[in-house]
MMTF fields as JSON, N, C-alpha, C and O atoms, coordinates in Angstrom:
{
  "mmtfVersion": "1.0.0",
  "mmtfProducer": "UNKNOWN",
  "numBonds": 447,
  "numAtoms": 448,
  "numGroups": 112,
  "numChains": 1,
  "numModels": 1,
  "chainsPerModel": [1],
  "groupsPerChain": [112],
  "chainIdList": ["A"],
  "bondAtomList": [4, 2, 8, 6, 12, 10, 16, 14, 20, 18, 24, 22, 28, 26, 32, 30, 36, 34, 40, 38, 44, 42, 48, 46, 52, 50, 56, 54, 60, 58, 64, 62, 68, 66, 72, 70, 76, 74, 80, 78, 84, 82, 88, 86, 92, 90, 96, 94, 100, 98, 104, 102, 108, 106, 112, 110, 116, 114, 120, 118, 124, 122, 128, 126, 132, 130, 136, 134, 140, 138, 144, 142, 148, 146, 152, 150, 156, 154, 160, 158, 164, 162, 168, 166, 172, 170, 176, 174, 180, 178, 184, 182, 188, 186, 192, 190, 196, 194, 200, 198, 204, 202, 208, 206, 212, 210, 216, 214, 220, 218, 224, 222, 228, 226, 232, 230, 236, 234, 240, 238, 244, 242, 248, 246, 252, 250, 256, 254, 260, 258, 264, 262, 268, 266, 272, 270, 276, 274, 280, 278, 284, 282, 288, 286, 292, 290, 296, 294, 300, 298, 304, 302, 308, 306, 312, 310, 316, 314, 320, 318, 324, 322, 328, 326, 332, 330, 336, 334, 340, 338, 344, 342, 348, 346, 352, 350, 356, 354, 360, 358, 364, 362, 368, 366, 372, 370, 376, 374, 380, 378, 384, 382, 388, 386, 392, 390, 396, 394, 400, 398, 404, 402, 408, 406, 412, 410, 416, 414, 420, 418, 424, 422, 428, 426, 432, 430, 436, 434, 440, 438, 444, 442],
  "bondOrderList": [1, 1, 1, 1, 1, 1, 1, 1, 1, 1, 1, 1, 1, 1, 1, 1, 1, 1, 1, 1, 1, 1, 1, 1, 1, 1, 1, 1, 1, 1, 1, 1, 1, 1, 1, 1, 1, 1, 1, 1, 1, 1, 1, 1, 1, 1, 1, 1, 1, 1, 1, 1, 1, 1, 1, 1, 1, 1, 1, 1, 1, 1, 1, 1, 1, 1, 1, 1, 1, 1, 1, 1, 1, 1, 1, 1, 1, 1, 1, 1, 1, 1, 1, 1, 1, 1, 1, 1, 1, 1, 1, 1, 1, 1, 1, 1, 1, 1, 1, 1, 1, 1, 1, 1, 1, 1, 1, 1, 1, 1, 1],
  "groupList": [{"groupName": "UNK", "atomNameList": ["N", "CA", "C", "O"], "elementList": ["N", "C", "C", "O"], "formalChargeList": [0, 0, 0, 0], "bondAtomList": [1, 0, 2, 1, 3, 2], "bondOrderList": [1, 1, 2], "singleLetterCode": "X", "chemCompType": "L-PEPTIDE LINKING"}],
  "groupTypeList": [0, 0, 0, 0, 0, 0, 0, 0, 0, 0, 0, 0, 0, 0, 0, 0, 0, 0, 0, 0, 0, 0, 0, 0, 0, 0, 0, 0, 0, 0, 0, 0, 0, 0, 0, 0, 0, 0, 0, 0, 0, 0, 0, 0, 0, 0, 0, 0, 0, 0, 0, 0, 0, 0, 0, 0, 0, 0, 0, 0, 0, 0, 0, 0, 0, 0, 0, 0, 0, 0, 0, 0, 0, 0, 0, 0, 0, 0, 0, 0, 0, 0, 0, 0, 0, 0, 0, 0, 0, 0, 0, 0, 0, 0, 0, 0, 0, 0, 0, 0, 0, 0, 0, 0, 0, 0, 0, 0, 0, 0, 0, 0],
  "groupIdList": [1, 2, 3, 4, 5, 6, 7, 8, 9, 10, 11, 12, 13, 14, 15, 16, 17, 18, 19, 20, 21, 22, 23, 24, 25, 26, 27, 28, 29, 30, 31, 32, 33, 34, 35, 36, 37, 38, 39, 40, 41, 42, 43, 44, 45, 46, 47, 48, 49, 50, 51, 52, 53, 54, 55, 56, 57, 58, 59, 60, 61, 62, 63, 64, 65, 66, 67, 68, 69, 70, 71, 72, 73, 74, 75, 76, 77, 78, 79, 80, 81, 82, 83, 84, 85, 86, 87, 88, 89, 90, 91, 92, 93, 94, 95, 96, 97, 98, 99, 100, 101, 102, 103, 104, 105, 106, 107, 108, 109, 110, 111, 112],
  "secStructList": [7, 6, 2, 2, 2, 2, 2, 2, 2, 2, 2, 2, 7, 1, 2, 2, 2, 2, 2, 2, 2, 2, 2, 2, 2, 2, 2, 6, 7, 1, 7, 7, 7, 7, 7, 6, 6, 1, 7, 7, 1, 7, 7, 2, 2, 2, 2, 2, 2, 2, 2, 2, 2, 2, 2, 2, 2, 2, 6, 2, 2, 2, 2, 2, 2, 2, 2, 2, 2, 2, 6, 6, 1, 1, 7, 2, 2, 2, 2, 2, 2, 2, 2, 2, 2, 2, 2, 2, 2, 2, 2, 2, 2, 2, 2, 2, 2, 2, 2, 2, 2, 2, 2, 2, 2, 2, 2, 6, 6, 7, 7, 7],
  "xCoordList": [195.684, 195.129, 195.465, 195.08, 195.741, 195.853, 194.502, 193.762, 194.225, 192.561, 191.838, 191.059, 192.183, 191.159, 191.766, 190.974, 192.595, 193.336, 192.743, 192.27, 192.775, 192.646, 190.84, 190.437, 189.85, 188.233, 188.26, 187.549, 188.956, 189.144, 189.023, 188.031, 190.649, 190.895, 189.508, 189.179, 188.743, 187.639, 186.181, 185.432, 186.182, 184.803, 184.967, 184.205, 186.389, 186.696, 186.549, 186.353, 186.702, 186.484, 185.249, 184.262, 185.371, 184.054, 183.288, 182.202, 184.068, 183.833, 181.958, 181.041, 182.023, 180.68, 179.93, 178.851, 179.952, 179.574, 178.891, 177.726, 179.833, 179.538, 178.556, 177.476, 178.342, 177.228, 176.255, 175.283, 176.017, 174.812, 174.666, 173.504, 174.818, 174.578, 173.584, 172.364, 174.824, 173.92, 173.001, 172.051, 172.703, 171.707, 170.611, 169.446, 170.965, 169.266, 168.678, 167.46, 170.265, 169.798, 168.63, 167.46, 169.384, 168.574, 167.496, 166.562, 166.902, 165.933, 164.918, 163.732, 165.14, 163.943, 163.418, 162.668, 164.003, 163.719, 163.402, 163.702, 162.65, 162.254, 161.321, 160.315, 161.738, 160.302, 159.355, 159.319, 157.94, 157.04, 157.068, 157.521, 156.592, 156.658, 155.132, 154.872, 154.65, 152.754, 152.558, 153.412, 151.172, 150.761, 148.895, 148.537, 147.943, 147.56, 146.253, 145.097, 146.259, 145.815, 145.577, 144.487, 146.703, 147.056, 147.188, 147.52, 146.667, 146.463, 145.444, 144.921, 144.347, 143.025, 142.568, 143.356, 141.329, 141.089, 140.175, 139.394, 140.533, 139.257, 140.765, 141.978, 139.447, 140.392, 140.834, 141.022, 140.836, 141.367, 140.37, 140.107, 139.694, 137.979, 136.939, 136.021, 137.426, 136.457, 137.03, 136.424, 138.355, 139.033, 139.172, 139.647, 138.983, 138.682, 136.795, 136.179, 136.497, 134.94, 134.437, 133.486, 134.979, 135.024, 135.403, 134.666, 136.719, 137.382, 137.008, 137.344, 135.64, 134.696, 133.593, 132.97, 133.0, 131.914, 132.256, 131.695, 132.981, 133.864, 133.744, 133.225, 134.7, 134.585, 133.092, 132.783, 132.29, 130.968, 129.832, 128.653, 130.331, 129.66, 130.159, 129.221, 131.538, 132.179, 131.364, 130.65, 131.31, 131.055, 129.415, 128.92, 128.882, 127.264, 126.875, 126.182, 127.434, 127.804, 128.423, 128.491, 129.375, 129.656, 128.621, 128.524, 127.677, 126.545, 125.213, 124.313, 125.371, 124.269, 124.604, 123.718, 125.784, 125.839, 126.17, 126.392, 126.229, 125.616, 124.533, 124.363, 123.641, 121.918, 122.018, 121.053, 122.298, 122.118, 122.732, 122.52, 123.717, 123.834, 123.141, 123.043, 122.508, 121.349, 120.372, 120.221, 119.519, 118.911, 118.939, 118.0, 120.306, 120.328, 120.338, 120.169, 120.514, 120.422, 122.189, 122.367, 123.178, 125.022, 125.362, 124.922, 126.629, 127.203, 127.894, 127.822, 128.628, 129.283, 131.051, 131.803, 131.57, 132.237, 132.222, 133.059, 130.85, 130.708, 130.814, 131.526, 129.91, 129.69, 130.885, 130.979, 132.145, 133.551, 134.176, 134.445, 134.245, 134.596, 134.571, 135.527, 132.752, 132.491, 132.686, 133.198, 132.512, 133.184, 134.328, 134.633, 135.64, 136.671, 137.33, 138.353, 136.499, 137.094, 136.376, 136.957, 135.345, 134.867, 135.304, 135.229, 136.146, 136.998, 138.163, 138.783, 138.767, 139.888, 139.629, 140.669, 138.672, 138.32, 138.19, 138.549, 137.649, 136.883, 138.655, 139.025, 139.491, 140.791, 141.734, 142.388, 141.371, 142.159, 141.622, 142.341, 140.222, 139.903, 140.059, 139.961, 140.343, 140.643, 142.024, 142.178, 142.847, 143.749, 144.764, 145.815, 143.837, 143.562, 143.508, 144.122, 142.329, 142.092, 142.634, 142.642, 143.024, 144.487, 145.948, 146.758, 145.844, 146.935, 146.854, 147.78, 145.354, 145.144, 144.737, 145.07, 144.224, 144.032, 145.709, 145.919, 146.718, 148.167, 148.772, 149.891, 148.214, 149.043, 148.182, 148.826, 147.25, 146.154, 147.03, 147.183, 147.612, 148.105, 149.523, 150.012, 150.086, 151.339, 151.651, 152.727, 150.409, 150.218, 150.202, 150.937, 148.936, 148.795, 149.305, 148.965, 150.295, 152.027, 152.396, 152.408, 152.716, 153.562, 153.287, 152.251, 154.806, 154.399, 154.651, 155.381, 153.905, 153.448, 154.739, 154.651],
  "yCoordList": [83.038, 85.127, 85.167, 84.026, 85.441, 86.069, 85.572, 86.456, 84.711, 84.539, 85.73, 86.522, 85.813, 86.811, 88.259, 89.106, 88.611, 90.071, 90.06, 91.113, 89.402, 89.603, 89.818, 90.743, 89.078, 89.203, 90.881, 91.669, 91.279, 92.483, 93.58, 94.288, 93.588, 94.567, 94.721, 95.713, 92.925, 93.183, 94.087, 94.861, 93.541, 94.565, 95.63, 96.436, 95.83, 97.421, 98.53, 99.716, 97.837, 98.585, 98.919, 98.188, 100.535, 101.656, 101.731, 102.308, 100.935, 101.509, 101.198, 101.914, 99.596, 98.9, 99.885, 100.174, 100.351, 100.621, 102.217, 102.597, 102.802, 104.272, 103.81, 103.719, 103.486, 102.866, 102.543, 102.96, 101.571, 101.147, 102.159, 101.812, 102.875, 104.081, 104.696, 104.724, 105.18, 107.083, 105.786, 105.948, 104.64, 103.814, 104.037, 104.299, 103.939, 103.397, 104.601, 104.78, 106.213, 107.081, 107.81, 108.131, 107.922, 108.353, 107.39, 108.18, 106.091, 105.346, 105.632, 105.626, 105.862, 105.716, 107.432, 107.756, 108.235, 109.915, 110.506, 110.12, 111.624, 112.226, 111.766, 111.105, 112.189, 111.779, 112.132, 112.818, 111.607, 111.972, 113.196, 113.342, 113.656, 114.787, 115.249, 115.854, 114.895, 115.263, 116.394, 117.278, 116.506, 118.21, 117.977, 116.84, 118.845, 120.216, 118.673, 118.832, 118.173, 116.982, 115.998, 115.426, 115.648, 114.375, 114.091, 113.153, 115.639, 115.808, 115.748, 116.728, 114.925, 114.051, 115.184, 115.995, 115.091, 115.444, 116.867, 117.007, 117.958, 118.67, 120.0, 120.061, 121.06, 122.045, 122.999, 122.581, 124.334, 125.315, 125.551, 125.288, 126.109, 126.444, 126.077, 126.657, 124.708, 123.636, 123.824, 124.33, 123.267, 123.039, 124.637, 124.533, 125.72, 126.88, 126.913, 127.16, 126.657, 126.204, 125.567, 125.864, 124.762, 123.496, 123.952, 124.217, 124.177, 124.996, 126.312, 126.692, 127.466, 128.148, 127.614, 128.353, 126.41, 125.716, 125.103, 125.154, 124.797, 123.995, 125.091, 124.905, 126.606, 127.429, 127.942, 127.869, 128.402, 128.498, 127.602, 127.952, 126.225, 124.74, 125.419, 125.673, 125.922, 125.375, 126.834, 126.824, 128.14, 129.183, 129.583, 130.283, 128.717, 128.339, 127.344, 127.682, 126.238, 125.79, 126.28, 125.523, 127.608, 128.124, 128.842, 129.037, 129.28, 130.38, 129.271, 129.584, 128.353, 127.429, 126.789, 126.298, 126.713, 126.372, 127.383, 127.186, 128.944, 129.985, 130.044, 130.493, 129.488, 129.908, 128.423, 128.679, 127.356, 126.332, 126.287, 125.35, 127.288, 127.734, 128.806, 128.733, 129.968, 131.186, 129.998, 130.128, 128.678, 128.146, 127.201, 126.466, 127.206, 126.047, 124.359, 123.575, 123.825, 123.246, 122.291, 121.099, 123.297, 123.205, 123.514, 124.444, 122.238, 123.452, 124.468, 124.995, 124.821, 126.427, 125.558, 126.329, 124.149, 123.897, 123.89, 124.253, 123.294, 122.808, 124.282, 124.644, 125.007, 126.245, 127.209, 127.814, 127.476, 127.596, 126.87, 127.37, 125.768, 124.563, 125.223, 125.385, 125.615, 125.676, 127.371, 128.057, 127.468, 129.55, 129.702, 130.803, 128.885, 129.301, 128.429, 128.727, 127.431, 126.771, 127.836, 128.338, 128.112, 129.438, 130.385, 130.744, 131.01, 132.22, 132.213, 133.197, 130.475, 130.461, 129.945, 129.989, 129.45, 129.551, 130.799, 131.067, 131.73, 133.205, 133.831, 134.826, 133.437, 134.434, 134.121, 134.813, 132.396, 131.663, 132.202, 132.511, 132.228, 133.087, 134.593, 135.067, 135.216, 136.531, 136.808, 137.841, 136.152, 136.057, 135.825, 136.298, 134.91, 134.181, 135.506, 135.826, 136.224, 136.868, 138.282, 138.785, 138.703, 139.084, 139.101, 139.985, 137.916, 137.29, 137.387, 137.589, 137.172, 137.396, 138.661, 139.076, 139.406, 141.061, 141.68, 142.554, 141.218, 141.99, 140.849, 141.147, 139.947, 139.461, 140.316, 140.577, 140.502, 141.054, 142.468, 142.702, 143.426, 144.2, 144.717, 145.832, 143.219, 143.192, 142.617, 142.77, 141.943, 141.893, 143.187, 143.598, 143.611, 144.59, 146.108, 147.116, 145.675, 147.122, 147.037, 148.024, 145.638, 145.093, 145.995, 146.338, 146.374, 146.798, 145.639, 144.654, 145.998, 145.557, 145.548, 145.199],
  "zCoordList": [91.464, 91.253, 89.918, 89.664, 89.215, 87.904, 87.29, 86.861, 87.225, 86.618, 87.558, 87.026, 89.159, 89.086, 88.972, 89.386, 88.66, 88.394, 86.676, 86.25, 86.181, 84.875, 84.911, 84.206, 85.628, 85.901, 86.392, 85.769, 87.323, 87.971, 86.69, 86.517, 85.516, 84.925, 83.687, 83.037, 83.702, 82.437, 83.046, 82.45, 84.654, 84.91, 84.714, 84.179, 85.283, 85.517, 84.608, 84.874, 83.26, 82.143, 81.937, 81.858, 81.815, 82.067, 80.783, 80.715, 79.407, 78.156, 77.981, 77.579, 78.576, 78.492, 79.746, 79.227, 80.728, 81.776, 81.299, 81.424, 80.839, 80.537, 79.337, 79.921, 78.05, 76.851, 77.194, 76.563, 78.456, 78.461, 79.622, 79.833, 80.315, 81.387, 79.991, 79.826, 79.064, 78.334, 77.889, 78.654, 77.155, 75.885, 77.161, 76.859, 78.48, 79.381, 79.569, 79.539, 79.941, 80.185, 78.848, 79.053, 77.509, 76.071, 76.185, 76.32, 76.231, 76.114, 77.454, 77.124, 78.791, 79.092, 79.489, 80.409, 78.596, 78.629, 80.202, 81.332, 79.661, 81.037, 82.051, 81.796, 83.375, 84.405, 83.96, 82.938, 84.865, 84.79, 86.016, 87.151, 85.41, 86.395, 87.156, 88.196, 86.531, 86.556, 86.178, 86.118, 85.823, 85.894, 85.897, 86.206, 85.619, 86.493, 85.142, 85.533, 84.62, 83.851, 84.828, 84.843, 85.877, 86.187, 87.969, 88.694, 88.158, 89.83, 90.098, 89.568, 90.888, 91.238, 92.411, 92.897, 92.718, 94.008, 93.681, 92.74, 94.828, 94.751, 94.251, 94.449, 93.364, 92.585, 94.368, 95.51, 93.756, 94.68, 95.275, 96.448, 94.431, 94.851, 95.669, 96.249, 95.527, 96.215, 97.805, 98.75, 97.786, 99.051, 99.679, 100.81, 99.419, 99.918, 100.308, 101.345, 99.357, 100.075, 100.934, 101.657, 100.903, 102.585, 103.518, 104.468, 103.494, 104.643, 105.294, 106.416, 103.672, 104.801, 105.197, 105.959, 104.937, 104.975, 106.883, 107.977, 106.535, 107.859, 109.34, 110.441, 108.573, 109.665, 110.143, 111.333, 109.273, 109.494, 109.859, 109.812, 110.288, 110.702, 111.844, 112.6, 112.397, 114.469, 114.632, 115.635, 113.835, 114.384, 114.848, 115.73, 113.726, 114.402, 115.767, 116.727, 115.577, 117.124, 117.744, 118.712, 118.061, 118.882, 119.639, 120.85, 118.406, 119.019, 119.612, 120.391, 119.168, 119.408, 120.546, 121.246, 120.855, 122.722, 123.605, 124.8, 122.808, 123.708, 124.375, 125.509, 123.514, 123.396, 124.094, 124.814, 124.413, 125.198, 126.175, 126.945, 126.497, 127.919, 128.375, 129.6, 127.834, 128.261, 128.761, 129.976, 128.168, 128.423, 129.328, 129.634, 129.889, 131.105, 130.664, 131.598, 129.384, 128.676, 128.727, 128.978, 128.411, 128.372, 129.618, 130.295, 130.079, 131.026, 130.666, 129.556, 131.596, 131.252, 130.709, 130.113, 130.919, 129.918, 128.668, 127.842, 128.54, 127.001, 126.347, 125.411, 127.104, 125.982, 125.819, 124.751, 127.139, 127.137, 125.663, 124.57, 126.073, 125.113, 123.504, 122.746, 123.226, 121.925, 121.805, 120.92, 122.157, 122.012, 122.147, 121.689, 122.763, 122.443, 120.994, 120.377, 120.75, 119.064, 118.191, 117.229, 118.47, 117.531, 116.847, 115.672, 118.504, 118.039, 117.624, 117.22, 117.733, 117.301, 116.06, 115.403, 115.4, 113.506, 113.031, 111.884, 113.87, 113.056, 113.724, 113.101, 114.647, 114.23, 112.861, 112.08, 113.047, 111.586, 110.094, 109.144, 110.148, 108.935, 108.453, 107.321, 109.723, 109.784, 109.237, 108.586, 109.396, 109.633, 108.098, 107.666, 107.675, 105.985, 105.023, 104.005, 105.941, 104.91, 104.451, 103.327, 105.504, 105.753, 104.778, 104.5, 104.494, 104.052, 102.494, 101.709, 102.199, 100.763, 100.657, 99.547, 101.225, 100.734, 100.576, 99.735, 101.343, 101.406, 99.848, 99.43, 99.287, 98.585, 97.009, 95.993, 97.105, 96.505, 95.945, 94.746, 97.152, 97.087, 96.863, 96.68, 96.966, 96.728, 94.987, 94.408, 94.389, 93.437, 92.403, 91.505, 93.036, 92.001, 91.762, 91.141, 92.606, 93.08, 91.523, 90.789, 91.084, 90.147, 89.101, 88.531, 88.96, 87.104, 85.985, 86.097, 84.957, 83.71, 82.782, 81.605]
}
């Protein structure tokens, strides 16, 4: 039993633990947080262009469905679904535009 207690005493000594922890901390360096050069994928302008093109395509699909409905080539349900989706897309685009304009106005009011 005395051997077990002396083993616990030597294991609970914090000098070795603190030294190894501080050495590890300073040797590993700061974590790699990434940056603009490490981010892959679309740029912001490319992402906005892609979203805008998708919105334009949905509105065009709604218009085409409405014309097909007038010609009798599409059912009323198909026309309503396409037009409602186009309307939702247009409302989203308008809301985003309003937020961008509001943010621009807020930035332009800031004092330098």
